[in-house]
PDB file of N, CA, C and O in Angstrom:
ATOM      1  N   MET A   1      85.328  87.101  67.283  1.00  0.00           N
ATOM      2  CA  MET A   1      84.396  86.537  66.210  1.00  0.00           C
ATOM      3  C   MET A   1      84.594  87.649  64.558  1.00  0.00           C
ATOM      4  O   MET A   1      84.623  88.875  64.457  1.00  0.00           O
ATOM      5  N   ILE A   2      84.666  86.872  63.790  1.00  0.00           N
ATOM      6  CA  ILE A   2      84.864  87.804  62.004  1.00  0.00           C
ATOM      7  C   ILE A   2      83.241  88.541  62.213  1.00  0.00           C
ATOM      8  O   ILE A   2      82.237  87.862  62.428  1.00  0.00           O
ATOM      9  N   LYS A   3      83.239  90.212  62.086  1.00  0.00           N
ATOM     10  CA  LYS A   3      82.472  90.895  61.676  1.00  0.00           C
ATOM     11  C   LYS A   3      81.600  91.513  60.081  1.00  0.00           C
ATOM     12  O   LYS A   3      80.570  91.823  59.482  1.00  0.00           O
ATOM     13  N   LEU A   4      83.021  91.343  60.117  1.00  0.00           N
ATOM     14  CA  LEU A   4      83.711  92.100  58.071  1.00  0.00           C
ATOM     15  C   LEU A   4      85.065  91.238  57.897  1.00  0.00           C
ATOM     16  O   LEU A   4      86.023  91.121  58.661  1.00  0.00           O
ATOM     17  N   HIS A   5      84.758  90.553  56.353  1.00  0.00           N
ATOM     18  CA  HIS A   5      85.738  90.130  55.426  1.00  0.00           C
ATOM     19  C   HIS A   5      85.704  90.482  54.390  1.00  0.00           C
ATOM     20  O   HIS A   5      84.556  90.561  53.951  1.00  0.00           O
ATOM     21  N   ASN A   6      86.710  90.843  53.518  1.00  0.00           N
ATOM     22  CA  ASN A   6      86.773  91.996  52.428  1.00  0.00           C
ATOM     23  C   ASN A   6      87.143  90.531  51.678  1.00  0.00           C
ATOM     24  O   ASN A   6      87.625  89.511  52.170  1.00  0.00           O
ATOM     25  N   ARG A   7      86.715  90.837  50.247  1.00  0.00           N
ATOM     26  CA  ARG A   7      87.126  89.589  49.058  1.00  0.00           C
ATOM     27  C   ARG A   7      88.370  89.682  49.342  1.00  0.00           C
ATOM     28  O   ARG A   7      88.741  88.792  50.108  1.00  0.00           O
ATOM     29  N   TRP A   8      89.027  90.284  49.079  1.00  0.00           N
ATOM     30  CA  TRP A   8      90.840  90.041  49.007  1.00  0.00           C
ATOM     31  C   TRP A   8      91.680  89.313  49.539  1.00  0.00           C
ATOM     32  O   TRP A   8      92.662  88.733  49.076  1.00  0.00           O
ATOM     33  N   GLU A   9      90.904  89.407  51.368  1.00  0.00           N
ATOM     34  CA  GLU A   9      90.723  88.013  51.662  1.00  0.00           C
ATOM     35  C   GLU A   9      90.542  87.046  52.183  1.00  0.00           C
ATOM     36  O   GLU A   9      91.148  86.346  52.994  1.00  0.00           O
ATOM     37  N   SER A  10      88.958  86.995  51.283  1.00  0.00           N
ATOM     38  CA  SER A  10      88.519  85.827  50.839  1.00  0.00           C
ATOM     39  C   SER A  10      89.120  84.969  49.872  1.00  0.00           C
ATOM     40  O   SER A  10      89.344  83.761  49.945  1.00  0.00           O
ATOM     41  N   GLU A  11      89.311  85.652  49.100  1.00  0.00           N
ATOM     42  CA  GLU A  11      89.971  85.303  47.747  1.00  0.00           C
ATOM     43  C   GLU A  11      91.233  83.813  48.334  1.00  0.00           C
ATOM     44  O   GLU A  11      91.102  82.590  48.280  1.00  0.00           O
ATOM     45  N   MET A  12      92.325  84.667  48.833  1.00  0.00           N
ATOM     46  CA  MET A  12      93.589  84.396  49.389  1.00  0.00           C
ATOM     47  C   MET A  12      93.556  83.229  50.451  1.00  0.00           C
ATOM     48  O   MET A  12      94.202  82.181  50.464  1.00  0.00           O
ATOM     49  N   ALA A  13      92.549  83.744  51.400  1.00  0.00           N
ATOM     50  CA  ALA A  13      92.569  82.240  52.597  1.00  0.00           C
ATOM     51  C   ALA A  13      91.142  81.191  51.496  1.00  0.00           C
ATOM     52  O   ALA A  13      90.450  80.330  52.038  1.00  0.00           O
ATOM     53  N   GLY A  14      91.045  81.450  50.414  1.00  0.00           N
ATOM     54  CA  GLY A  14      89.886  80.307  49.737  1.00  0.00           C
ATOM     55  C   GLY A  14      87.903  80.042  50.781  1.00  0.00           C
ATOM     56  O   GLY A  14      87.037  79.170  50.709  1.00  0.00           O
ATOM     57  N   VAL A  15      88.043  81.306  51.575  1.00  0.00           N
ATOM     58  CA  VAL A  15      86.648  80.931  52.218  1.00  0.00           C
ATOM     59  C   VAL A  15      86.237  82.347  51.878  1.00  0.00           C
ATOM     60  O   VAL A  15      86.930  83.321  52.172  1.00  0.00           O
ATOM     61  N   ALA A  16      84.832  82.432  51.110  1.00  0.00           N
ATOM     62  CA  ALA A  16      83.869  82.994  50.861  1.00  0.00           C
ATOM     63  C   ALA A  16      83.406  84.223  51.848  1.00  0.00           C
ATOM     64  O   ALA A  16      83.330  84.006  53.058  1.00  0.00           O
ATOM     65  N   MET A  17      83.192  85.127  51.473  1.00  0.00           N
ATOM     66  CA  MET A  17      82.858  86.505  52.971  1.00  0.00           C
ATOM     67  C   MET A  17      81.949  86.447  53.753  1.00  0.00           C
ATOM     68  O   MET A  17      82.116  86.839  54.907  1.00  0.00           O
ATOM     69  N   SER A  18      80.739  85.936  53.321  1.00  0.00           N
ATOM     70  CA  SER A  18      80.027  85.424  54.269  1.00  0.00           C
ATOM     71  C   SER A  18      80.507  83.771  55.035  1.00  0.00           C
ATOM     72  O   SER A  18      80.149  83.597  56.200  1.00  0.00           O
ATOM     73  N   ALA A  19      81.022  83.040  54.574  1.00  0.00           N
ATOM     74  CA  ALA A  19      81.279  81.777  55.390  1.00  0.00           C
ATOM     75  C   ALA A  19      82.379  81.948  56.547  1.00  0.00           C
ATOM     76  O   ALA A  19      82.476  81.241  57.550  1.00  0.00           O
ATOM     77  N   ALA A  20      83.255  83.133  56.162  1.00  0.00           N
ATOM     78  CA  ALA A  20      84.218  83.773  57.443  1.00  0.00           C
ATOM     79  C   ALA A  20      83.512  84.457  58.262  1.00  0.00           C
ATOM     80  O   ALA A  20      83.918  84.258  59.407  1.00  0.00           O
ATOM     81  N   GLU A  21      82.626  85.186  58.223  1.00  0.00           N
ATOM     82  CA  GLU A  21      81.205  86.179  59.137  1.00  0.00           C
ATOM     83  C   GLU A  21      81.062  85.467  60.371  1.00  0.00           C
ATOM     84  O   GLU A  21      80.369  84.470  60.166  1.00  0.00           O
ATOM     85  N   GLY A  22      81.411  85.551  61.518  1.00  0.00           N
ATOM     86  CA  GLY A  22      81.006  84.730  62.790  1.00  0.00           C
ATOM     87  C   GLY A  22      81.673  83.561  63.266  1.00  0.00           C
ATOM     88  O   GLY A  22      81.347  82.740  64.123  1.00  0.00           O
ATOM     89  N   ARG A  23      83.041  83.695  62.260  1.00  0.00           N
ATOM     90  CA  ARG A  23      84.226  82.481  62.960  1.00  0.00           C
ATOM     91  C   ARG A  23      85.104  83.357  63.420  1.00  0.00           C
ATOM     92  O   ARG A  23      85.197  84.577  63.282  1.00  0.00           O
ATOM     93  N   ASN A  24      86.027  82.205  64.251  1.00  0.00           N
ATOM     94  CA  ASN A  24      87.271  83.063  64.783  1.00  0.00           C
ATOM     95  C   ASN A  24      88.371  83.445  64.111  1.00  0.00           C
ATOM     96  O   ASN A  24      89.121  82.473  64.204  1.00  0.00           O
ATOM     97  N   TYR A  25      88.944  84.328  63.456  1.00  0.00           N
ATOM     98  CA  TYR A  25      90.144  84.561  62.546  1.00  0.00           C
ATOM     99  C   TYR A  25      91.061  84.102  63.129  1.00  0.00           C
ATOM    100  O   TYR A  25      91.413  83.202  62.367  1.00  0.00           O
ATOM    101  N   PHE A  26      91.535  84.088  63.732  1.00  0.00           N
ATOM    102  CA  PHE A  26      92.841  82.922  64.714  1.00  0.00           C
ATOM    103  C   PHE A  26      93.201  81.726  64.609  1.00  0.00           C
ATOM    104  O   PHE A  26      94.155  81.281  63.971  1.00  0.00           O
ATOM    105  N   THR A  27      92.006  80.871  65.594  1.00  0.00           N
ATOM    106  CA  THR A  27      92.170  79.875  65.166  1.00  0.00           C
ATOM    107  C   THR A  27      91.112  79.160  63.300  1.00  0.00           C
ATOM    108  O   THR A  27      91.301  78.347  62.395  1.00  0.00           O
ATOM    109  N   GLN A  28      90.261  79.995  63.654  1.00  0.00           N
ATOM    110  CA  GLN A  28      89.496  78.580  62.054  1.00  0.00           C
ATOM    111  C   GLN A  28      89.770  79.386  61.470  1.00  0.00           C
ATOM    112  O   GLN A  28      90.314  78.709  60.598  1.00  0.00           O
ATOM    113  N   LEU A  29      89.956  80.899  60.954  1.00  0.00           N
ATOM    114  CA  LEU A  29      90.252  80.930  59.625  1.00  0.00           C
ATOM    115  C   LEU A  29      91.808  81.923  59.058  1.00  0.00           C
ATOM    116  O   LEU A  29      92.116  82.261  57.915  1.00  0.00           O
ATOM    117  N   ALA A  30      92.375  82.116  60.089  1.00  0.00           N
ATOM    118  CA  ALA A  30      93.972  81.855  59.763  1.00  0.00           C
ATOM    119  C   ALA A  30      94.958  81.069  60.271  1.00  0.00           C
ATOM    120  O   ALA A  30      95.983  81.456  59.711  1.00  0.00           O
ATOM    121  N   PRO A  31      95.263  80.059  61.120  1.00  0.00           N
ATOM    122  CA  PRO A  31      95.759  79.562  61.797  1.00  0.00           C
ATOM    123  C   PRO A  31      97.090  79.810  62.045  1.00  0.00           C
ATOM    124  O   PRO A  31      97.740  79.771  63.090  1.00  0.00           O
ATOM    125  N   CYS A  32      97.335  80.027  61.106  1.00  0.00           N
ATOM    126  CA  CYS A  32      98.889  80.088  60.938  1.00  0.00           C
ATOM    127  C   CYS A  32      99.212  81.399  61.466  1.00  0.00           C
ATOM    128  O   CYS A  32     100.352  81.841  61.322  1.00  0.00           O
ATOM    129  N   ALA A  33      98.155  82.177  62.170  1.00  0.00           N
ATOM    130  CA  ALA A  33      98.988  83.866  62.096  1.00  0.00           C
ATOM    131  C   ALA A  33      98.169  83.637  64.162  1.00  0.00           C
ATOM    132  O   ALA A  33      97.780  84.530  64.916  1.00  0.00           O
ATOM    133  N   ASN A  34      98.204  82.473  64.340  1.00  0.00           N
ATOM    134  CA  ASN A  34      97.651  82.161  65.891  1.00  0.00           C
ATOM    135  C   ASN A  34      99.327  82.273  66.517  1.00  0.00           C
ATOM    136  O   ASN A  34     100.078  81.336  66.248  1.00  0.00           O
ATOM    137  N   ASN A  35      99.525  82.707  66.825  1.00  0.00           N
ATOM    138  CA  ASN A  35     100.729  82.542  66.821  1.00  0.00           C
ATOM    139  C   ASN A  35     101.710  83.610  67.658  1.00  0.00           C
ATOM    140  O   ASN A  35     100.965  83.054  68.464  1.00  0.00           O
ATOM    141  N   ARG A  36     102.651  84.612  68.332  1.00  0.00           N
ATOM    142  CA  ARG A  36     103.026  85.472  69.031  1.00  0.00           C
ATOM    143  C   ARG A  36     103.013  86.211  67.868  1.00  0.00           C
ATOM    144  O   ARG A  36     101.876  86.602  67.602  1.00  0.00           O
ATOM    145  N   PRO A  37     104.043  86.623  66.901  1.00  0.00           N
ATOM    146  CA  PRO A  37     103.855  87.728  66.178  1.00  0.00           C
ATOM    147  C   PRO A  37     102.931  87.795  65.934  1.00  0.00           C
ATOM    148  O   PRO A  37     102.619  88.775  66.611  1.00  0.00           O
ATOM    149  N   MET A  38     101.759  87.411  65.253  1.00  0.00           N
ATOM    150  CA  MET A  38      99.824  88.383  65.086  1.00  0.00           C
ATOM    151  C   MET A  38      99.195  88.303  66.384  1.00  0.00           C
ATOM    152  O   MET A  38      99.021  89.314  67.065  1.00  0.00           O
ATOM    153  N   PHE A  39      98.821  87.069  66.783  1.00  0.00           N
ATOM    154  CA  PHE A  39      97.761  86.962  67.761  1.00  0.00           C
ATOM    155  C   PHE A  39      98.046  87.652  68.815  1.00  0.00           C
ATOM    156  O   PHE A  39      97.288  88.448  69.369  1.00  0.00           O
ATOM    157  N   GLY A  40      99.994  87.163  69.382  1.00  0.00           N
ATOM    158  CA  GLY A  40     100.595  87.752  70.504  1.00  0.00           C
ATOM    159  C   GLY A  40     100.222  89.116  71.220  1.00  0.00           C
ATOM    160  O   GLY A  40      99.934  89.313  72.401  1.00  0.00           O
ATOM    161  N   LYS A  41     100.326  90.122  70.007  1.00  0.00           N
ATOM    162  CA  LYS A  41     100.422  91.479  69.566  1.00  0.00           C
ATOM    163  C   LYS A  41      98.893  92.056  70.274  1.00  0.00           C
ATOM    164  O   LYS A  41      98.553  92.888  71.114  1.00  0.00           O
ATOM    165  N   SER A  42      98.308  91.159  69.461  1.00  0.00           N
ATOM    166  CA  SER A  42      96.301  91.244  69.074  1.00  0.00           C
ATOM    167  C   SER A  42      96.579  91.653  70.562  1.00  0.00           C
ATOM    168  O   SER A  42      96.733  92.769  71.058  1.00  0.00           O
ATOM    169  N   GLU A  43      96.601  89.907  71.339  1.00  0.00           N
ATOM    170  CA  GLU A  43      95.388  90.280  72.990  1.00  0.00           C
ATOM    171  C   GLU A  43      96.464  91.325  73.399  1.00  0.00           C
ATOM    172  O   GLU A  43      95.805  92.295  73.774  1.00  0.00           O
ATOM    173  N   ASP A  44      98.234  91.722  73.558  1.00  0.00           N
ATOM    174  CA  ASP A  44      99.214  92.426  74.167  1.00  0.00           C
ATOM    175  C   ASP A  44      98.289  93.747  74.412  1.00  0.00           C
ATOM    176  O   ASP A  44      97.982  94.175  75.525  1.00  0.00           O
ATOM    177  N   GLY A  45      97.736  94.553  72.619  1.00  0.00           N
ATOM    178  CA  GLY A  45      96.817  95.529  72.594  1.00  0.00           C
ATOM    179  C   GLY A  45      96.131  95.691  73.390  1.00  0.00           C
ATOM    180  O   GLY A  45      96.287  96.532  74.275  1.00  0.00           O
ATOM    181  N   VAL A  46      94.918  94.705  73.253  1.00  0.00           N
ATOM    182  CA  VAL A  46      93.248  94.500  73.649  1.00  0.00           C
ATOM    183  C   VAL A  46      94.347  94.404  75.650  1.00  0.00           C
ATOM    184  O   VAL A  46      94.635  95.579  75.878  1.00  0.00           O
ATOM    185  N   ALA A  47      94.824  93.616  76.703  1.00  0.00           N
ATOM    186  CA  ALA A  47      95.097  93.591  77.145  1.00  0.00           C
ATOM    187  C   ALA A  47      95.724  95.008  77.922  1.00  0.00           C
ATOM    188  O   ALA A  47      95.428  95.276  79.086  1.00  0.00           O
ATOM    189  N   GLU A  48      96.628  95.854  77.089  1.00  0.00           N
ATOM    190  CA  GLU A  48      96.803  97.150  77.711  1.00  0.00           C
ATOM    191  C   GLU A  48      95.843  98.210  77.081  1.00  0.00           C
ATOM    192  O   GLU A  48      96.192  99.319  77.483  1.00  0.00           O
ATOM    193  N   ALA A  49      94.706  98.295  76.199  1.00  0.00           N
ATOM    194  CA  ALA A  49      93.816  99.007  75.673  1.00  0.00           C
ATOM    195  C   ALA A  49      94.498  99.930  74.719  1.00  0.00           C
ATOM    196  O   ALA A  49      94.462 101.108  75.074  1.00  0.00           O
ATOM    197  N   THR A  50      94.934  99.754  73.918  1.00  0.00           N
ATOM    198  CA  THR A  50      96.681 100.735  73.502  1.00  0.00           C
ATOM    199  C   THR A  50      96.662 100.460  72.193  1.00  0.00           C
ATOM    200  O   THR A  50      96.872 101.375  71.397  1.00  0.00           O
ATOM    201  N   ASP A  51      96.392  99.082  71.721  1.00  0.00           N
ATOM    202  CA  ASP A  51      96.772  98.862  70.613  1.00  0.00           C
ATOM    203  C   ASP A  51      96.741  99.219  68.762  1.00  0.00           C
ATOM    204  O   ASP A  51      95.760  99.268  68.019  1.00  0.00           O
ATOM    205  N   ASP A  52      97.745  99.360  68.542  1.00  0.00           N
ATOM    206  CA  ASP A  52      96.981  99.885  66.989  1.00  0.00           C
ATOM    207  C   ASP A  52      98.902  99.892  66.661  1.00  0.00           C
ATOM    208  O   ASP A  52      99.617 100.894  66.693  1.00  0.00           O
ATOM    209  N   SER A  53      99.212  98.886  66.452  1.00  0.00           N
ATOM    210  CA  SER A  53     100.245  98.859  65.537  1.00  0.00           C
ATOM    211  C   SER A  53     100.685  98.286  63.952  1.00  0.00           C
ATOM    212  O   SER A  53      99.937  97.700  63.169  1.00  0.00           O
ATOM    213  N   GLU A  54     101.854  98.577  63.784  1.00  0.00           N
ATOM    214  CA  GLU A  54     101.833  98.365  62.186  1.00  0.00           C
ATOM    215  C   GLU A  54     103.455  97.141  62.090  1.00  0.00           C
ATOM    216  O   GLU A  54     104.432  97.348  62.809  1.00  0.00           O
ATOM    217  N   PHE A  55     103.399  96.094  61.197  1.00  0.00           N
ATOM    218  CA  PHE A  55     104.468  95.458  61.191  1.00  0.00           C
ATOM    219  C   PHE A  55     103.906  94.632  59.872  1.00  0.00           C
ATOM    220  O   PHE A  55     102.794  94.307  59.454  1.00  0.00           O
ATOM    221  N   ASN A  56     105.143  94.483  59.487  1.00  0.00           N
ATOM    222  CA  ASN A  56     105.039  92.812  57.880  1.00  0.00           C
ATOM    223  C   ASN A  56     104.925  91.422  58.379  1.00  0.00           C
ATOM    224  O   ASN A  56     105.883  90.765  58.785  1.00  0.00           O
ATOM    225  N   TYR A  57     103.600  90.979  58.320  1.00  0.00           N
ATOM    226  CA  TYR A  57     103.957  89.295  58.581  1.00  0.00           C
ATOM    227  C   TYR A  57     104.292  88.681  57.450  1.00  0.00           C
ATOM    228  O   TYR A  57     104.473  89.394  56.463  1.00  0.00           O
ATOM    229  N   THR A  58     104.408  87.631  57.363  1.00  0.00           N
ATOM    230  CA  THR A  58     104.264  86.255  56.535  1.00  0.00           C
ATOM    231  C   THR A  58     103.210  85.306  56.783  1.00  0.00           C
ATOM    232  O   THR A  58     103.241  84.465  57.683  1.00  0.00           O
ATOM    233  N   PHE A  59     101.705  85.569  55.446  1.00  0.00           N
ATOM    234  CA  PHE A  59     100.903  84.920  55.480  1.00  0.00           C
ATOM    235  C   PHE A  59     101.456  83.151  54.847  1.00  0.00           C
ATOM    236  O   PHE A  59     102.183  83.340  53.872  1.00  0.00           O
ATOM    237  N   THR A  60     101.350  82.082  55.050  1.00  0.00           N
ATOM    238  CA  THR A  60     101.702  81.111  54.791  1.00  0.00           C
ATOM    239  C   THR A  60     100.076  79.714  54.457  1.00  0.00           C
ATOM    240  O   THR A  60     100.059  78.729  53.720  1.00  0.00           O
ATOM    241  N   CYS A  61      99.053  80.244  55.314  1.00  0.00           N
ATOM    242  CA  CYS A  61      97.985  78.833  55.412  1.00  0.00           C
ATOM    243  C   CYS A  61      97.374  79.394  53.640  1.00  0.00           C
ATOM    244  O   CYS A  61      97.298  80.537  53.190  1.00  0.00           O
ATOM    245  N   LYS A  62      97.035  78.093  53.002  1.00  0.00           N
ATOM    246  CA  LYS A  62      96.422  78.011  51.972  1.00  0.00           C
ATOM    247  C   LYS A  62      97.372  78.671  50.712  1.00  0.00           C
ATOM    248  O   LYS A  62      96.820  78.632  49.612  1.00  0.00           O
ATOM    249  N   MET A  63      98.350  79.102  50.740  1.00  0.00           N
ATOM    250  CA  MET A  63      99.128  80.471  49.870  1.00  0.00           C
ATOM    251  C   MET A  63     100.657  80.205  50.098  1.00  0.00           C
ATOM    252  O   MET A  63     101.183  79.748  51.113  1.00  0.00           O
ATOM    253  N   LYS A  64     101.347  80.656  48.740  1.00  0.00           N
ATOM    254  CA  LYS A  64     102.309  80.817  49.246  1.00  0.00           C
ATOM    255  C   LYS A  64     103.073  81.846  50.031  1.00  0.00           C
ATOM    256  O   LYS A  64     102.594  82.978  50.104  1.00  0.00           O
ATOM    257  N   PRO A  65     104.250  81.560  50.645  1.00  0.00           N
ATOM    258  CA  PRO A  65     104.110  82.189  51.726  1.00  0.00           C
ATOM    259  C   PRO A  65     104.260  83.905  51.083  1.00  0.00           C
ATOM    260  O   PRO A  65     104.942  84.343  50.156  1.00  0.00           O
ATOM    261  N   THR A  66     103.484  84.459  51.853  1.00  0.00           N
ATOM    262  CA  THR A  66     102.864  86.284  51.098  1.00  0.00           C
ATOM    263  C   THR A  66     103.365  87.521  52.455  1.00  0.00           C
ATOM    264  O   THR A  66     102.574  87.966  53.287  1.00  0.00           O
ATOM    265  N   THR A  67     104.136  87.705  52.410  1.00  0.00           N
ATOM    266  CA  THR A  67     104.617  89.171  52.981  1.00  0.00           C
ATOM    267  C   THR A  67     103.919  89.918  52.906  1.00  0.00           C
ATOM    268  O   THR A  67     103.865  90.166  51.702  1.00  0.00           O
ATOM    269  N   VAL A  68     103.058  90.719  53.561  1.00  0.00           N
ATOM    270  CA  VAL A  68     102.384  92.038  54.010  1.00  0.00           C
ATOM    271  C   VAL A  68     102.342  92.512  54.883  1.00  0.00           C
ATOM    272  O   VAL A  68     102.511  91.956  55.969  1.00  0.00           O
ATOM    273  N   PRO A  69     102.070  93.864  54.696  1.00  0.00           N
ATOM    274  CA  PRO A  69     102.174  95.027  55.941  1.00  0.00           C
ATOM    275  C   PRO A  69     100.704  94.097  56.713  1.00  0.00           C
ATOM    276  O   PRO A  69      99.879  93.393  56.131  1.00  0.00           O
ATOM    277  N   ILE A  70     100.799  94.423  58.144  1.00  0.00           N
ATOM    278  CA  ILE A  70      99.669  94.409  59.015  1.00  0.00           C
ATOM    279  C   ILE A  70      99.342  95.866  59.648  1.00  0.00           C
ATOM    280  O   ILE A  70     100.358  96.469  59.993  1.00  0.00           O
ATOM    281  N   ARG A  71      98.370  96.405  59.821  1.00  0.00           N
ATOM    282  CA  ARG A  71      98.150  97.056  61.203  1.00  0.00           C
ATOM    283  C   ARG A  71      97.084  96.311  62.088  1.00  0.00           C
ATOM    284  O   ARG A  71      96.097  95.747  61.614  1.00  0.00           O
ATOM    285  N   LEU A  72      97.285  96.351  62.956  1.00  0.00           N
ATOM    286  CA  LEU A  72      96.669  95.620  64.465  1.00  0.00           C
ATOM    287  C   LEU A  72      95.786  96.957  65.152  1.00  0.00           C
ATOM    288  O   LEU A  72      96.358  98.002  65.463  1.00  0.00           O
ATOM    289  N   TYR A  73      94.534  96.773  65.305  1.00  0.00           N
ATOM    290  CA  TYR A  73      94.144  97.990  65.486  1.00  0.00           C
ATOM    291  C   TYR A  73      92.940  98.006  66.803  1.00  0.00           C
ATOM    292  O   TYR A  73      93.459  97.143  67.512  1.00  0.00           O
ATOM    293  N   ARG A  74      92.244  98.244  67.223  1.00  0.00           N
ATOM    294  CA  ARG A  74      91.551  97.906  68.488  1.00  0.00           C
ATOM    295  C   ARG A  74      90.861  99.136  68.798  1.00  0.00           C
ATOM    296  O   ARG A  74      91.235  99.707  69.822  1.00  0.00           O
ATOM    297  N   HIS A  75      89.630  99.834  67.908  1.00  0.00           N
ATOM    298  CA  HIS A  75      88.721 100.580  68.262  1.00  0.00           C
ATOM    299  C   HIS A  75      87.295 100.353  69.546  1.00  0.00           C
ATOM    300  O   HIS A  75      86.323  99.601  69.474  1.00  0.00           O
ATOM    301  N   ALA A  76      87.786 101.572  70.913  1.00  0.00           N
ATOM    302  CA  ALA A  76      87.642 101.446  71.770  1.00  0.00           C
ATOM    303  C   ALA A  76      86.320 101.604  72.287  1.00  0.00           C
ATOM    304  O   ALA A  76      85.810 100.837  73.104  1.00  0.00           O
ATOM    305  N   PRO A  77      85.673 102.800  71.704  1.00  0.00           N
ATOM    306  CA  PRO A  77      84.303 103.075  71.467  1.00  0.00           C
ATOM    307  C   PRO A  77      83.244 101.889  71.737  1.00  0.00           C
ATOM    308  O   PRO A  77      82.468 101.646  72.662  1.00  0.00           O
ATOM    309  N   SER A  78      83.763 100.857  69.739  1.00  0.00           N
ATOM    310  CA  SER A  78      83.068  99.856  69.406  1.00  0.00           C
ATOM    311  C   SER A  78      83.732  98.654  69.781  1.00  0.00           C
ATOM    312  O   SER A  78      83.462  97.615  69.178  1.00  0.00           O
ATOM    313  N   ALA A  79      84.737  98.669  70.891  1.00  0.00           N
ATOM    314  CA  ALA A  79      84.917  97.632  71.272  1.00  0.00           C
ATOM    315  C   ALA A  79      85.250  96.520  70.615  1.00  0.00           C
ATOM    316  O   ALA A  79      85.402  95.489  71.271  1.00  0.00           O
ATOM    317  N   THR A  80      85.420  96.509  69.259  1.00  0.00           N
ATOM    318  CA  THR A  80      86.267  95.750  68.241  1.00  0.00           C
ATOM    319  C   THR A  80      87.413  95.607  67.972  1.00  0.00           C
ATOM    320  O   THR A  80      87.937  96.692  68.227  1.00  0.00           O
ATOM    321  N   LYS A  81      88.351  94.749  67.508  1.00  0.00           N
ATOM    322  CA  LYS A  81      89.867  94.334  66.473  1.00  0.00           C
ATOM    323  C   LYS A  81      89.978  94.659  65.928  1.00  0.00           C
ATOM    324  O   LYS A  81      88.934  95.306  65.858  1.00  0.00           O
ATOM    325  N   TRP A  82      90.829  95.070  64.670  1.00  0.00           N
ATOM    326  CA  TRP A  82      90.632  95.277  63.531  1.00  0.00           C
ATOM    327  C   TRP A  82      91.734  95.078  63.261  1.00  0.00           C
ATOM    328  O   TRP A  82      92.601  95.908  63.539  1.00  0.00           O
ATOM    329  N   VAL A  83      92.051  93.760  62.556  1.00  0.00           N
ATOM    330  CA  VAL A  83      93.349  92.890  61.046  1.00  0.00           C
ATOM    331  C   VAL A  83      93.147  93.351  60.132  1.00  0.00           C
ATOM    332  O   VAL A  83      92.109  92.996  59.573  1.00  0.00           O
ATOM    333  N   LEU A  84      94.123  94.531  59.369  1.00  0.00           N
ATOM    334  CA  LEU A  84      94.518  95.234  58.755  1.00  0.00           C
ATOM    335  C   LEU A  84      95.374  94.570  58.054  1.00  0.00           C
ATOM    336  O   LEU A  84      96.188  93.771  58.517  1.00  0.00           O
ATOM    337  N   VAL A  85      95.222  94.895  56.780  1.00  0.00           N
ATOM    338  CA  VAL A  85      96.619  94.183  55.536  1.00  0.00           C
ATOM    339  C   VAL A  85      96.001  94.776  54.345  1.00  0.00           C
ATOM    340  O   VAL A  85      94.910  94.727  53.778  1.00  0.00           O
ATOM    341  N   GLU A  86      97.354  95.469  54.162  1.00  0.00           N
ATOM    342  CA  GLU A  86      97.085  96.118  52.964  1.00  0.00           C
ATOM    343  C   GLU A  86      97.421  95.226  52.069  1.00  0.00           C
ATOM    344  O   GLU A  86      98.228  94.302  51.967  1.00  0.00           O
ATOM    345  N   LEU A  87      96.684  95.679  51.505  1.00  0.00           N
ATOM    346  CA  LEU A  87      96.637  95.254  49.617  1.00  0.00           C
ATOM    347  C   LEU A  87      97.218  95.397  48.506  1.00  0.00           C
ATOM    348  O   LEU A  87      97.138  96.540  48.054  1.00  0.00           O
ATOM    349  N   GLY A  88      97.803  94.622  47.863  1.00  0.00           N
ATOM    350  CA  GLY A  88      98.748  95.160  46.401  1.00  0.00           C
ATOM    351  C   GLY A  88     100.088  95.048  47.382  1.00  0.00           C
ATOM    352  O   GLY A  88     100.683  96.122  47.469  1.00  0.00           O
ATOM    353  N   ALA A  89     100.395  94.473  47.778  1.00  0.00           N
ATOM    354  CA  ALA A  89     102.295  95.525  49.063  1.00  0.00           C
ATOM    355  C   ALA A  89     102.237  94.231  48.793  1.00  0.00           C
ATOM    356  O   ALA A  89     101.275  93.464  48.848  1.00  0.00           O
ATOM    357  N   THR A  90     104.082  93.922  48.297  1.00  0.00           N
ATOM    358  CA  THR A  90     105.065  93.054  48.021  1.00  0.00           C
ATOM    359  C   THR A  90     106.236  92.927  49.056  1.00  0.00           C
ATOM    360  O   THR A  90     107.162  92.143  48.846  1.00  0.00           O
TER     361      THR A  90
END
């Protein structure tokens, strides 16, 4: 469930920040990321309780294909997962 959604992602996805919050990122907001390279890495990190990985990913949802650096991070003390997208990347 999305707890915080930034302005850039909202503009790219065409979804208001408030409308994104409370939704599932992989199934409701960015279904193009619901695959092994993105969701699978996220789930692997949760299972191993060690997720902190960086890689390039090409988003194709509601936009022209856009490749950006991604960081998947699991913050154990708060039991939250973060999908961090580098802004301004080409």
